Each structure stands twice: as structure tokens, then as C-alpha cells.
N, C-alpha and C positions, 0 to 999 in steps of 0.2 A: 248579542252573544247569548243572552239568557233564552231568547226564543229559539236559537239554534240548538241549545242544550235540551230544551223541552221537546223540540222536533226529533232529535236523536233518541231521546227516551221513549217517545211515542212510537217511533219506528221499531225500537227494541221490543216494546210491548207486543208488536205485531210479528215478532220473531224474525225480523230482518237481520240476517247474519252480517251484512256490511255495516249496518248501524251498530250492532253489538261489537264488532271489531273496532270501530271508531271509538266507542265508549271505553272499551278495554284498553286500547292504546293511550287514551287520554289519562286514565287513572292507574294503570298497572304499576308504574314506577313508584308513585306515592304510596300505594297500598303495600307494595313490597317493602318499602322502608318501615311502614307501621308493623308489618309482620316480623321483620328482622329485630325489632325492639323486644319481641317476646320469645323468639326461638333462636337457637344457636347456629343453625346452619341454613345456607341459602336455598338448598333443595327443599327443606321443610317449609321455608317461607314462601317459595314458589308454589308448593302444593296448597298451602293455606290460601294464597291469593287466588289460585285457580278455583278452589272449592268455594271461596267467597263470591267470585264472579258467577259461578254456576248457580249458587243460591240466589244471588241478586237477580239474575235473569229469570229464574223460575218464580221469584216473589215480586217481580217488578210491578205487578198490578197493585201491590200493597203500598208502593211508594206514592206518597201524596204531596210531595214538594213542600211539606211544612218545614223541612230543613233542606240544605243543599244536597244534591245527589252524592257528592263526595263525603259529606258527614254521615249520610245514611249508609253508604258503602263501607266507610271506616268502621262503623259500629259492627257490621257483619264480619269484617276482617278481625277486629279485636275479639269478638265472640268465638270465631273459628280458632284463633290463636290460643285463647284460654282453654277452649275445649281440647285442643291438641295437647297442651301442656298438662292438663288434668289427666288425660288418658295415658300419657307417657310418663307422668311424674317427673318431668324434666325441670331444670333450673332456668330461671329467667336469664336473659343474656343482654348483649350489647345494646346500650341506649345511645345511639349515635346522635351527636349534637344535642345532648340533653340540656334543657334549660330548666333546672329545678328551682321552683320558687316554693320553698318549704314554709308554710304559714301555720302558726299555732292558732287554731280557730278560737281557743279559749281566751287568748289575749290579743289577738289580731296584731301581734308583733311579728316581725320576721324571725324565723328560727335560724339562728346563726351557728355555724360551726367554724372551727379554727381555720385560718388562712392556709395552713399547711395541708389541709385535706383537699385532695384533687377530685375531679369528676370520676376518675377511675376508682378512687376509694369509695365514693358514693355508690357507683354501679355495683362494686363487689359487695358492699354492705346490703344493698337491696336484694342481691342474689341470695344472700344468707338468711333473709327473712323467711319465716314459715309461710307456706302458700297463701293461707287465708289473709295474712297481712300484706304479702308481696303484691297480690293482685290488686287490692284496693289502693295501696301506695302507688303502684305503677299507673293505674287508671286515673287517679286523682292528681298526683304530682307531675307525671310525665305526659300523659295523654290529655289532661285537662278536663276530664269529665266531672260533673257535679255528683252529689250523693244520690239524687234521684236517678240519674242515668246509671250510676254504678249499681244501684239496687236492682235496676231492670236487667242489666248485663249479667250480674252474678246471681240473680234471683235470691237476693237477701233484702232485709228491710233497710230503710234509710238509717235507722238507729244503729243497726249492725254495721253498716258502712262507716258511719261516723266513729263508732267504737273501735272497729278494726283499723281505721286510719290512725286514730289517736294512739292505739297500742303499737301499731306498726311504726309510727314516727318515733315513739319512745324507744322501741328496740333499735331502730335505725340510729338514733342519737347515741345510744349506748355503744353500738358498734363503731361509731365514728369518734369516740373519745380516744385520743391518742394514748398509746402505751408508753409508760416511762418506767424503766427498771423492772419490767415484768408485771407492773400493775397499772391499772387505768388511773389517770390523774383526775 
């Protein structure tokens, strides 16, 4: 299977449209799901995926197989989605089937919230974060990128990534403290 994947990529590098269509069909649904985690509407997500594939096919000569093609393409999709959001100043949106593992790096203990807080509450709270925190929180907690990858994607230092994640998680935690009698408990 891996040889077949390499063959298709090599054919794509030769501008073989049939191979490009095969590769597109293999990855388009997964990349659409990634884009939908960042944008509100399916048309925008489709545009992001299309732009990401165009970029991938034009930059395919840069792909060195150090990571899987899917991981390489996912980074392009995430970058396109973030660029789109930055340009339109839109809010982050639905995180379908989110598996948040919120870890406090300082203590290496799980960061727990009350059982009454739903995934929807977490999604809404993430959407309320300022952009600079939201992007890092999304990339780290939802997409699973490490600080080195986040620093490359957002063009910030690793220290800034760690700081923004820490502050973003603090703000997220504040937003998730349940309200009782009009005040946070």
C-alpha cells in the first residue's frame, strides 16, 4: 500500500491528472472534516480544501515523505483555514467529535472541569477566546500539534505558543466555571 501511495505521489509530481484525482478522492473527505473544525460553513470549508489541494499539487516537489502525505496535507489545510479566518475575522466553529485532552503542562495532571459541562459548552467557550489564544488552543488540544509545529504554522516562537496556550487554557477554564446566582462559583 505504501508503494502504491508513493507511486501515486510520483505520478502527481509529473502532473498526471488521473493520479491527482485519485489522491484528491482519497483525502478530500478527511481534509473537509479538518476545515469544518475551523470555519462555520461547508462552502468555505470546500473552498479551503480546494485551495489546499491546489497548493499541495503545486508544492508537491517539496514533499519529502518525512511525514505521511495526509499529515503534510493536513498542515496545508490548517494553514489555509487559519489564513481564511484571519482574513475574515470570523469565529471558530464546530469541532465535530472533539476529543479534548486538556493537560496542564506545569503539573502534568489532567485539567478537569465539572461533569455538568458538555462538549458543546467547551466548543462555545473556545469560540469566545481571543484569536491569538483560540488558534493555539485549537491546534494543540483539538488538532494535536506540538509547540514546534504550532510555532511554524502560526509563525510565532515556541515560547509564545506555550504562553498563549497557558493563557488560553486559563481563560477557557474561567469561561467553563458554572454560573450560580449570577456569579461564578
